[in-house]
MIBA-794023 format. One record per residue (C-alpha): residue number from 1; residue in one letter; z, x, y. Coordinates in Angstrom, 3 decimals, always signed. Each point is the difference from the previous one (the first is absolute). Example, Ala and Ser with C-alpha at 12.3 -4.5 7.8 and 13.67 -1.06 7.14 Angstrom:
BEGIN
<rec nr="1" rest="a" pz="+7.800" px="+12.300" py="-4.500"/>
<rec nr="2" rest="s" pz="-0.660" px="+1.370" py="+3.440"/>
// end
This chain:
BEGIN
<rec nr="1" rest="m" pz="+98.793" px="-53.534" py="-1.743"/>
<rec nr="2" rest="n" pz="+0.060" px="-1.225" py="+3.557"/>
<rec nr="3" rest="f" pz="-2.867" px="-0.618" py="+2.359"/>
<rec nr="4" rest="k" pz="+0.375" px="+3.369" py="+1.726"/>
<rec nr="5" rest="t" pz="-0.441" px="+1.816" py="-3.252"/>
<rec nr="6" rest="i" pz="-3.024" px="-2.096" py="-0.899"/>
<rec nr="7" rest="g" pz="-1.548" px="+0.664" py="+3.395"/>
<rec nr="8" rest="l" pz="+0.534" px="+3.714" py="-0.359"/>
<rec nr="9" rest="l" pz="-1.603" px="-0.003" py="-3.395"/>
<rec nr="10" rest="a" pz="-2.957" px="-1.927" py="+1.373"/>
<rec nr="11" rest="i" pz="-0.480" px="+2.541" py="+2.763"/>
<rec nr="12" rest="i" pz="+0.161" px="+2.882" py="-2.460"/>
<rec nr="13" rest="a" pz="-2.483" px="-1.711" py="-2.285"/>
<rec nr="14" rest="s" pz="-2.407" px="-0.631" py="+2.900"/>
<rec nr="15" rest="t" pz="+0.279" px="+3.593" py="+1.106"/>
<rec nr="16" rest="v" pz="-0.774" px="+1.263" py="-3.492"/>
<rec nr="17" rest="m" pz="-2.948" px="-2.340" py="-0.306"/>
<rec nr="18" rest="f" pz="-1.334" px="+0.999" py="+3.470"/>
<rec nr="19" rest="s" pz="+0.387" px="+3.684" py="-0.822"/>
<rec nr="20" rest="s" pz="-1.881" px="-0.471" py="-3.272"/>
<rec nr="21" rest="c" pz="-2.835" px="-1.828" py="+1.777"/>
<rec nr="22" rest="n" pz="-0.228" px="+2.735" py="+2.613"/>
<rec nr="23" rest="k" pz="-0.262" px="+2.645" py="-2.680"/>
<rec nr="24" rest="e" pz="-2.844" px="-1.874" py="-1.652"/>
<rec nr="25" rest="k" pz="-1.842" px="-0.426" py="+3.327"/>
<rec nr="26" rest="l" pz="+0.579" px="+3.660" py="+0.824"/>
<rec nr="27" rest="a" pz="-1.403" px="+1.017" py="-3.356"/>
<rec nr="28" rest="q" pz="-3.033" px="-2.237" py="+0.598"/>
<rec nr="29" rest="l" pz="-0.503" px="+1.467" py="+3.462"/>
<rec nr="30" rest="q" pz="+0.303" px="+3.515" py="-1.322"/>
<rec nr="31" rest="s" pz="-2.536" px="-0.746" py="-2.718"/>
<rec nr="32" rest="q" pz="-2.381" px="-1.529" py="+2.519"/>
<rec nr="33" rest="n" pz="+0.436" px="+3.020" py="+2.279"/>
<rec nr="34" rest="q" pz="-0.842" px="+2.329" py="-2.857"/>
<rec nr="35" rest="i" pz="-3.106" px="-2.063" py="-0.822"/>
<rec nr="36" rest="l" pz="-1.041" px="-0.044" py="+3.647"/>
<rec nr="37" rest="a" pz="+0.626" px="+3.740" py="+0.326"/>
<rec nr="38" rest="a" pz="-2.057" px="+0.702" py="-3.115"/>
<rec nr="39" rest="e" pz="-2.777" px="-2.293" py="+1.258"/>
<rec nr="40" rest="k" pz="+0.123" px="+1.673" py="+3.418"/>
<rec nr="41" rest="a" pz="-0.201" px="+3.422" py="-1.644"/>
<rec nr="42" rest="r" pz="-2.944" px="-1.182" py="-2.077"/>
<rec nr="43" rest="q" pz="-1.711" px="-1.474" py="+3.042"/>
<rec nr="44" rest="d" pz="+0.643" px="+3.180" py="+1.958"/>
<rec nr="45" rest="s" pz="-1.464" px="+2.021" py="-2.859"/>
<rec nr="46" rest="i" pz="-3.065" px="-2.246" py="-0.104"/>
<rec nr="47" rest="l" pz="-0.330" px="+0.238" py="+3.767"/>
<rec nr="48" rest="n" pz="+0.205" px="+3.794" py="-0.113"/>
<rec nr="49" rest="d" pz="-2.601" px="+0.052" py="-2.779"/>
<rec nr="50" rest="v" pz="-2.238" px="-2.316" py="+2.005"/>
<rec nr="51" rest="l" pz="+0.323" px="+2.109" py="+3.132"/>
<rec nr="52" rest="g" pz="-0.741" px="+3.158" py="-1.971"/>
<rec nr="53" rest="t" pz="-2.964" px="-1.713" py="-1.607"/>
<rec nr="54" rest="f" pz="-1.250" px="-1.075" py="+3.429"/>
<rec nr="55" rest="n" pz="+0.120" px="+3.603" py="+1.127"/>
<rec nr="56" rest="q" pz="-1.892" px="+1.160" py="-3.086"/>
<rec nr="57" rest="f" pz="-2.590" px="-2.707" py="+0.567"/>
<rec nr="58" rest="e" pz="-0.500" px="+1.071" py="+3.627"/>
<rec nr="59" rest="d" pz="-0.235" px="+3.667" py="-1.016"/>
<rec nr="60" rest="n" pz="-2.668" px="-0.890" py="-2.570"/>
<rec nr="61" rest="l" pz="-1.961" px="-1.935" py="+2.633"/>
<rec nr="62" rest="a" pz="+0.169" px="+2.949" py="+2.379"/>
<rec nr="63" rest="e" pz="-1.212" px="+2.367" py="-2.737"/>
<rec nr="64" rest="i" pz="-2.831" px="-2.412" py="-0.903"/>
<rec nr="65" rest="k" pz="-1.075" px="-0.133" py="+3.640"/>
<rec nr="66" rest="q" pz="+0.025" px="+3.779" py="+0.255"/>
<rec nr="67" rest="r" pz="-2.090" px="+0.373" py="-3.150"/>
<rec nr="68" rest="e" pz="-2.451" px="-2.643" py="+1.241"/>
<rec nr="69" rest="n" pz="-0.498" px="+1.974" py="+3.206"/>
<rec nr="70" rest="l" pz="-0.590" px="+3.203" py="-1.977"/>
<rec nr="71" rest="v" pz="-2.526" px="-1.697" py="-2.263"/>
<rec nr="72" rest="s" pz="-1.814" px="-1.619" py="+2.934"/>
<rec nr="73" rest="a" pz="-0.128" px="+3.303" py="+1.897"/>
<rec nr="74" rest="a" pz="-1.322" px="+1.864" py="-3.047"/>
<rec nr="75" rest="a" pz="-2.571" px="-2.665" py="-0.855"/>
<rec nr="76" rest="s" pz="-1.346" px="-0.341" py="+3.549"/>
<rec nr="77" rest="g" pz="-0.034" px="+3.702" py="+0.863"/>
<rec nr="78" rest="d" pz="-3.208" px="+1.642" py="+1.221"/>
<rec nr="79" rest="a" pz="+0.391" px="+2.912" py="-2.385"/>
<rec nr="80" rest="e" pz="-1.482" px="-0.275" py="-3.463"/>
<rec nr="81" rest="l" pz="+2.551" px="-1.249" py="-2.498"/>
<rec nr="82" rest="g" pz="+0.457" px="+2.661" py="-2.648"/>
<rec nr="83" rest="e" pz="+1.562" px="-0.263" py="-3.429"/>
<rec nr="84" rest="g" pz="+3.439" px="+0.859" py="+1.431"/>
<rec nr="85" rest="g" pz="-0.265" px="-2.794" py="+2.570"/>
<rec nr="86" rest="k" pz="-1.031" px="-2.545" py="-2.637"/>
<rec nr="87" rest="e" pz="+2.893" px="+1.046" py="-2.232"/>
<rec nr="88" rest="q" pz="+2.476" px="-0.367" py="+2.889"/>
<rec nr="89" rest="i" pz="-1.305" px="-3.508" py="+0.773"/>
<rec nr="90" rest="l" pz="+0.427" px="-1.005" py="-3.652"/>
<rec nr="91" rest="q" pz="+3.566" px="+1.324" py="-0.003"/>
<rec nr="92" rest="d" pz="+0.817" px="-1.880" py="+3.219"/>
<rec nr="93" rest="i" pz="-1.439" px="-3.244" py="-1.410"/>
<rec nr="94" rest="q" pz="+2.044" px="+0.421" py="-3.180"/>
<rec nr="95" rest="l" pz="+3.141" px="+0.553" py="+2.051"/>
<rec nr="96" rest="i" pz="-0.759" px="-3.094" py="+2.121"/>
<rec nr="97" rest="n" pz="-0.451" px="-2.077" py="-3.156"/>
<rec nr="98" rest="q" pz="+3.330" px="+1.269" py="-1.364"/>
<rec nr="99" rest="l" pz="+1.822" px="-0.747" py="+3.270"/>
<rec nr="100" rest="l" pz="-1.451" px="-3.519" py="+0.097"/>
<rec nr="101" rest="a" pz="+1.112" px="-0.528" py="-3.592"/>
<rec nr="102" rest="d" pz="+3.490" px="+1.251" py="+0.916"/>
<rec nr="103" rest="n" pz="+0.203" px="-2.440" py="+2.922"/>
<rec nr="104" rest="r" pz="-1.118" px="-2.883" py="-2.202"/>
<rec nr="105" rest="q" pz="+2.819" px="+0.855" py="-2.376"/>
<rec nr="106" rest="i" pz="+2.424" px="+0.158" py="+2.943"/>
<rec nr="107" rest="i" pz="-1.059" px="-3.519" py="+1.102"/>
<rec nr="108" rest="s" pz="+0.402" px="-1.259" py="-3.566"/>
<rec nr="109" rest="n" pz="+3.503" px="+1.509" py="-0.306"/>
<rec nr="110" rest="l" pz="+1.086" px="-1.370" py="+3.385"/>
<rec nr="111" rest="t" pz="-1.261" px="-3.466" py="-0.855"/>
<rec nr="112" rest="t" pz="+1.936" px="+0.072" py="-3.290"/>
<rec nr="113" rest="q" pz="+3.176" px="+1.172" py="+1.748"/>
<rec nr="114" rest="l" pz="-0.187" px="-2.676" py="+2.686"/>
<rec nr="115" rest="e" pz="-0.665" px="-2.737" py="-2.519"/>
<rec nr="116" rest="s" pz="+3.083" px="+1.020" py="-1.996"/>
<rec nr="117" rest="s" pz="+2.150" px="+0.238" py="+3.143"/>
<rec nr="118" rest="e" pz="+0.261" px="-3.346" py="+1.762"/>
<rec nr="119" rest="g" pz="+2.349" px="+1.404" py="+2.587"/>
<rec nr="120" rest="q" pz="-2.606" px="+2.204" py="+1.635"/>
<rec nr="121" rest="s" pz="-0.997" px="-1.032" py="+3.478"/>
<rec nr="122" rest="s" pz="-3.321" px="-1.492" py="+0.933"/>
<rec nr="123" rest="q" pz="-0.602" px="+3.078" py="+2.137"/>
<rec nr="124" rest="l" pz="-0.316" px="+2.145" py="-3.133"/>
<rec nr="125" rest="r" pz="-2.379" px="-2.510" py="-1.532"/>
<rec nr="126" rest="s" pz="-2.081" px="+0.084" py="+3.184"/>
<rec nr="127" rest="a" pz="+0.037" px="+3.795" py="-0.116"/>
<rec nr="128" rest="v" pz="-1.296" px="-0.041" py="-3.576"/>
<rec nr="129" rest="s" pz="-2.743" px="-2.419" py="+1.020"/>
<rec nr="130" rest="r" pz="-0.913" px="+2.358" py="+2.839"/>
<rec nr="131" rest="l" pz="-0.194" px="+2.897" py="-2.463"/>
<rec nr="132" rest="k" pz="-2.307" px="-2.072" py="-2.197"/>
<rec nr="133" rest="r" pz="-2.322" px="-0.621" py="+2.940"/>
<rec nr="134" rest="q" pz="+0.025" px="+3.682" py="+0.937"/>
<rec nr="135" rest="l" pz="-0.840" px="+0.924" py="-3.576"/>
<rec nr="136" rest="e" pz="-2.859" px="-2.519" py="-0.110"/>
<rec nr="137" rest="e" pz="-1.384" px="+1.330" py="+3.307"/>
<rec nr="138" rest="r" pz="+0.234" px="+3.579" py="-1.217"/>
<rec nr="139" rest="d" pz="-1.630" px="-1.012" py="-3.285"/>
<rec nr="140" rest="a" pz="-2.910" px="-1.528" py="+1.924"/>
<rec nr="141" rest="q" pz="-0.374" px="+3.120" py="+2.163"/>
<rec nr="142" rest="v" pz="+0.036" px="+2.268" py="-3.045"/>
<rec nr="143" rest="n" pz="-2.614" px="-2.166" py="-1.731"/>
<rec nr="144" rest="e" pz="-2.145" px="+0.193" py="+3.138"/>
<rec nr="145" rest="l" pz="+0.376" px="+3.763" py="+0.009"/>
<rec nr="146" rest="k" pz="-0.977" px="+0.145" py="-3.671"/>
<rec nr="147" rest="g" pz="-3.070" px="-2.096" py="+0.810"/>
<rec nr="148" rest="e" pz="-0.968" px="+2.433" py="+2.750"/>
<rec nr="149" rest="l" pz="+0.490" px="+2.915" py="-2.367"/>
<rec nr="150" rest="a" pz="-2.130" px="-1.739" py="-2.625"/>
<rec nr="151" rest="s" pz="-2.758" px="-0.559" py="+2.575"/>
<rec nr="152" rest="l" pz="+0.318" px="+3.582" py="+1.158"/>
<rec nr="153" rest="n" pz="-0.174" px="+1.200" py="-3.580"/>
<rec nr="154" rest="m" pz="-3.142" px="-2.081" py="-0.576"/>
<rec nr="155" rest="a" pz="-1.520" px="+1.407" py="+3.176"/>
<rec nr="156" rest="i" pz="+0.910" px="+3.533" py="-1.061"/>
<rec nr="157" rest="e" pz="-1.410" px="-0.582" py="-3.479"/>
<rec nr="158" rest="d" pz="-3.181" px="-1.419" py="+1.533"/>
<rec nr="159" rest="l" pz="-0.214" px="+2.961" py="+2.357"/>
<rec nr="160" rest="n" pz="+0.673" px="+2.405" py="-2.839"/>
<rec nr="161" rest="g" pz="-2.690" px="-1.767" py="-2.007"/>
<rec nr="162" rest="r" pz="-2.455" px="+0.468" py="+2.845"/>
<rec nr="163" rest="v" pz="+1.024" px="+3.609" py="+0.390"/>
<rec nr="164" rest="d" pz="-0.455" px="+0.503" py="-3.753"/>
<rec nr="165" rest="t" pz="-3.423" px="-1.665" py="+0.213"/>
<rec nr="166" rest="l" pz="-0.989" px="+2.215" py="+2.931"/>
<rec nr="167" rest="s" pz="+1.319" px="+3.007" py="-1.881"/>
<rec nr="168" rest="q" pz="-2.076" px="-0.962" py="-3.031"/>
<rec nr="169" rest="v" pz="-3.059" px="-0.494" py="+2.208"/>
<rec nr="170" rest="n" pz="+0.604" px="+3.367" py="+1.649"/>
<rec nr="171" rest="t" pz="+0.415" px="+1.594" py="-3.410"/>
<rec nr="172" rest="r" pz="-3.245" px="-1.555" py="-1.208"/>
<rec nr="173" rest="l" pz="-1.757" px="+1.062" py="+3.201"/>
<rec nr="174" rest="a" pz="+1.361" px="+3.531" py="-0.368"/>
<rec nr="175" rest="t" pz="-1.181" px="+0.072" py="-3.613"/>
<rec nr="176" rest="l" pz="-3.384" px="-1.368" py="+1.036"/>
<rec nr="177" rest="r" pz="-0.249" px="+2.605" py="+2.755"/>
<rec nr="178" rest="e" pz="+0.838" px="+2.724" py="-2.499"/>
<rec nr="179" rest="v" pz="-2.643" px="-1.313" py="-2.405"/>
<rec nr="180" rest="q" pz="-2.558" px="-0.289" py="+2.791"/>
<rec nr="181" rest="s" pz="+0.902" px="+3.441" py="+1.301"/>
<rec nr="182" rest="s" pz="-0.352" px="+1.412" py="-3.497"/>
<rec nr="183" rest="q" pz="-3.341" px="-1.770" py="-0.437"/>
<rec nr="184" rest="i" pz="-1.210" px="+1.210" py="+3.391"/>
<rec nr="185" rest="q" pz="+1.096" px="+3.547" py="-0.798"/>
<rec nr="186" rest="e" pz="-1.704" px="-0.221" py="-3.370"/>
<rec nr="187" rest="q" pz="-3.126" px="-1.365" py="+1.660"/>
<rec nr="188" rest="e" pz="+0.098" px="+2.752" py="+2.618"/>
<rec nr="189" rest="t" pz="+0.360" px="+2.571" py="-2.767"/>
<rec nr="190" rest="k" pz="-2.994" px="-1.495" py="-1.799"/>
<rec nr="191" rest="l" pz="-2.006" px="-0.044" py="+3.224"/>
<rec nr="192" rest="e" pz="+0.975" px="+3.591" py="+0.693"/>
<rec nr="193" rest="t" pz="-1.023" px="+0.999" py="-3.515"/>
<rec nr="194" rest="q" pz="-3.247" px="-1.905" py="+0.357"/>
<rec nr="195" rest="s" pz="-0.589" px="+1.578" py="+3.422"/>
<rec nr="196" rest="q" pz="+0.571" px="+3.431" py="-1.480"/>
<rec nr="197" rest="k" pz="-2.352" px="-0.796" py="-2.865"/>
<rec nr="198" rest="i" pz="-2.620" px="-1.310" py="+2.404"/>
<rec nr="199" rest="a" pz="+0.460" px="+3.035" py="+2.218"/>
<rec nr="200" rest="a" pz="-0.326" px="+2.270" py="-3.019"/>
<rec nr="201" rest="q" pz="-3.031" px="-1.911" py="-1.234"/>
<rec nr="202" rest="t" pz="-1.510" px="+0.015" py="+3.478"/>
<rec nr="203" rest="q" pz="+0.642" px="+3.714" py="+0.316"/>
<rec nr="204" rest="a" pz="-1.542" px="+0.561" py="-3.418"/>
<rec nr="205" rest="l" pz="-3.022" px="-2.101" py="+0.929"/>
<rec nr="206" rest="n" pz="-0.390" px="+1.818" py="+3.316"/>
<rec nr="207" rest="s" pz="+0.627" px="+3.452" py="-1.419"/>
<rec nr="208" rest="a" pz="-2.918" px="+2.401" py="-0.296"/>
<rec nr="209" rest="y" pz="-0.189" px="+3.672" py="-0.909"/>
<rec nr="210" rest="y" pz="-2.267" px="+2.778" py="+1.179"/>
<rec nr="211" rest="v" pz="-0.548" px="+3.665" py="-0.533"/>
<rec nr="212" rest="a" pz="-2.355" px="+2.257" py="+1.994"/>
<rec nr="213" rest="s" pz="-0.570" px="+3.490" py="-1.366"/>
<rec nr="214" rest="s" pz="-2.602" px="+2.451" py="-1.195"/>
<rec nr="215" rest="l" pz="-1.778" px="-0.605" py="-3.266"/>
<rec nr="216" rest="r" pz="+1.738" px="+3.016" py="-1.508"/>
<rec nr="217" rest="d" pz="+3.437" px="-1.296" py="+0.895"/>
<rec nr="218" rest="l" pz="-0.903" px="-3.468" py="-1.175"/>
<rec nr="219" rest="k" pz="-1.063" px="+1.333" py="-3.347"/>
<rec nr="220" rest="q" pz="+2.971" px="+2.306" py="-0.230"/>
<rec nr="221" rest="n" pz="+2.367" px="-2.930" py="+0.654"/>
<rec nr="222" rest="g" pz="-1.628" px="-2.094" py="-2.714"/>
<rec nr="223" rest="i" pz="-1.615" px="-2.497" py="+2.343"/>
<rec nr="224" rest="t" pz="-3.635" px="+0.842" py="-0.702"/>
<rec nr="225" rest="d" pz="-1.934" px="+1.178" py="-2.986"/>
<rec nr="226" rest="g" pz="-2.719" px="+2.074" py="+1.499"/>
<rec nr="227" rest="r" pz="-1.450" px="-2.037" py="+2.856"/>
<rec nr="228" rest="r" pz="+1.142" px="-3.294" py="-1.441"/>
<rec nr="229" rest="l" pz="+3.361" px="-1.704" py="-0.082"/>
<rec nr="230" rest="a" pz="+2.051" px="+0.590" py="-3.072"/>
<rec nr="231" rest="t" pz="+0.399" px="-2.983" py="-2.265"/>
<rec nr="232" rest="d" pz="+3.799" px="+0.042" py="+0.344"/>
<rec nr="233" rest="f" pz="+0.582" px="+2.080" py="+3.095"/>
<rec nr="234" rest="n" pz="+3.326" px="+1.333" py="+1.202"/>
<rec nr="235" rest="t" pz="+1.446" px="-1.931" py="+2.974"/>
<rec nr="236" rest="n" pz="+2.822" px="+2.359" py="+0.922"/>
<rec nr="237" rest="d" pz="-1.888" px="+1.585" py="+2.897"/>
<rec nr="238" rest="f" pz="-1.067" px="-3.316" py="+1.542"/>
<rec nr="239" rest="t" pz="+1.455" px="-1.167" py="+3.315"/>
<rec nr="240" rest="k" pz="+1.208" px="-3.585" py="+0.094"/>
<rec nr="241" rest="i" pz="-1.012" px="-2.158" py="+2.982"/>
<rec nr="242" rest="d" pz="+0.093" px="-3.641" py="+1.080"/>
<rec nr="243" rest="m" pz="-3.615" px="-1.155" py="+0.036"/>
<rec nr="244" rest="t" pz="+0.822" px="-2.669" py="+2.606"/>
<rec nr="245" rest="e" pz="+1.338" px="+2.600" py="+2.415"/>
<rec nr="246" rest="v" pz="-1.995" px="+3.195" py="-0.657"/>
<rec nr="247" rest="s" pz="-3.647" px="-0.161" py="+1.040"/>
<rec nr="248" rest="s" pz="-0.668" px="+3.653" py="+0.770"/>
<rec nr="249" rest="i" pz="+0.466" px="+3.048" py="-2.205"/>
<rec nr="250" rest="p" pz="-0.253" px="+3.390" py="+1.740"/>
<rec nr="251" rest="l" pz="-2.318" px="+2.568" py="-1.679"/>
<rec nr="252" rest="g" pz="-1.189" px="+2.784" py="+2.394"/>
<rec nr="253" rest="v" pz="-2.685" px="+1.496" py="-2.285"/>
<rec nr="254" rest="k" pz="-3.731" px="+0.639" py="+0.186"/>
<rec nr="255" rest="k" pz="-0.842" px="-2.130" py="-3.015"/>
<rec nr="256" rest="a" pz="+1.742" px="-2.827" py="-1.798"/>
<rec nr="257" rest="r" pz="-1.039" px="-2.146" py="-2.946"/>
<rec nr="258" rest="l" pz="+1.756" px="-3.022" py="-1.549"/>
<rec nr="259" rest="l" pz="+0.291" px="+0.334" py="-3.765"/>
<rec nr="260" rest="t" pz="+1.490" px="-3.471" py="-0.465"/>
<rec nr="261" rest="t" pz="-2.005" px="-3.217" py="+0.385"/>
<rec nr="262" rest="h" pz="+0.130" px="-1.645" py="+3.418"/>
<rec nr="263" rest="p" pz="-2.679" px="-2.054" py="+1.806"/>
<rec nr="264" rest="t" pz="-1.812" px="+2.295" py="+2.422"/>
<rec nr="265" rest="d" pz="+0.066" px="-2.648" py="+2.704"/>
<rec nr="266" rest="s" pz="+3.787" px="-0.261" py="-0.159"/>
<rec nr="267" rest="y" pz="+0.737" px="+3.460" py="+1.401"/>
<rec nr="268" rest="t" pz="-1.367" px="+2.675" py="+2.298"/>
<rec nr="269" rest="l" pz="+0.307" px="+3.773" py="-0.026"/>
<rec nr="270" rest="v" pz="+0.740" px="+0.841" py="+3.601"/>
<rec nr="271" rest="e" pz="-1.628" px="+3.250" py="+1.226"/>
<rec nr="272" rest="v" pz="+1.391" px="+1.921" py="+2.917"/>
<rec nr="273" rest="d" pz="-1.480" px="+3.332" py="+1.196"/>
<rec nr="274" rest="g" pz="-2.094" px="+0.507" py="-3.110"/>
<rec nr="275" rest="e" pz="+2.743" px="-0.743" py="-2.512"/>
<rec nr="276" rest="i" pz="+1.343" px="-3.049" py="-1.741"/>
<rec nr="277" rest="a" pz="+3.210" px="-0.742" py="+1.836"/>
<rec nr="278" rest="s" pz="+1.144" px="-3.037" py="-1.994"/>
<rec nr="279" rest="l" pz="-0.775" px="-2.855" py="-2.324"/>
<rec nr="280" rest="q" pz="+0.037" px="-3.278" py="+1.916"/>
<rec nr="281" rest="i" pz="+0.493" px="-3.132" py="-2.119"/>
<rec nr="282" rest="t" pz="-1.792" px="-2.902" py="+1.692"/>
<rec nr="283" rest="d" pz="+0.527" px="-2.713" py="-2.626"/>
<rec nr="284" rest="a" pz="+3.222" px="+0.582" py="-1.891"/>
<rec nr="285" rest="r" pz="-0.346" px="-2.981" py="-2.338"/>
<rec nr="286" rest="r" pz="-3.419" px="+1.066" py="-1.274"/>
<rec nr="287" rest="f" pz="+0.841" px="+3.701" py="+0.145"/>
<rec nr="288" rest="w" pz="+2.910" px="-0.312" py="-2.399"/>
<rec nr="289" rest="q" pz="-1.485" px="-2.857" py="-2.040"/>
<rec nr="290" rest="a" pz="-1.301" px="+2.093" py="-2.909"/>
<rec nr="291" rest="t" pz="+2.829" px="+2.517" py="-0.174"/>
<rec nr="292" rest="k" pz="+3.161" px="+0.881" py="+1.836"/>
<rec nr="293" rest="y" pz="-0.509" px="+3.682" py="-0.554"/>
<rec nr="294" rest="l" pz="-2.066" px="+2.075" py="+2.422"/>
<rec nr="295" rest="v" pz="-1.192" px="+3.465" py="-0.988"/>
<rec nr="296" rest="i" pz="-1.752" px="+2.095" py="+2.650"/>
<rec nr="297" rest="e" pz="-1.717" px="+3.270" py="-0.813"/>
<rec nr="298" rest="l" pz="+0.220" px="+2.408" py="+2.907"/>
<rec nr="299" rest="n" pz="-2.334" px="+2.938" py="+0.717"/>
// end
């Protein structure tokens, strides 16, 4: 073997060795490219998830803000808050609480993803920090709103308590008025009954009876027994009068004689043109003192 042959063999050997090394480096580069591509795909996937999560977070914040405005408007309205309004406020508060809880979970998931992915930029970490601050601010605003609602609820309960108290007072007053009205009506009824009794008693006390007729008619009607009054005479033919009002009894006869007992100085037989025109009672109390029945015999 000469030097030319040896040199050629050396060149061939070097070429084979260089080709083998290049294949190994190419394989390493291809492997690294695959790893980098997979990592890039993973990072892109994480980034897409993060961006989607950001959007969800912002949507939740917008919904929370809208619900806060609705609750504030309902709570501060001039109109009385009915049961439907209270129920709507409770539903809005529950939804706000759920959205806040969802955003807290979003922050927790983002934090975990960023911690497990060192390749993420500082901008994403800053964005997550900004979301945390926004969530804390919204939390504080919601807590303030809840405090206002609690105060409003206490004020409403206090007002309702006062209204209930006034209603109870009004009910008691109405009941008292009914009782008083019933008592007054009962008293008026008693007074009316008493007045009627007094009037009847007064009328009975002031009532007197008289009859003026011939002796024959008096006897025939069972008032006299001969020229004297019957022991239990018939009163059907007597005329009833009020002794306090009637002081004169018309007669129009030539002669008249009282058969019942009456003081002679308590009455006068008034004569006109030779006849007895009337009986004039001059002292009613004494006239009717012995008897309330007057019997006059006419001739």
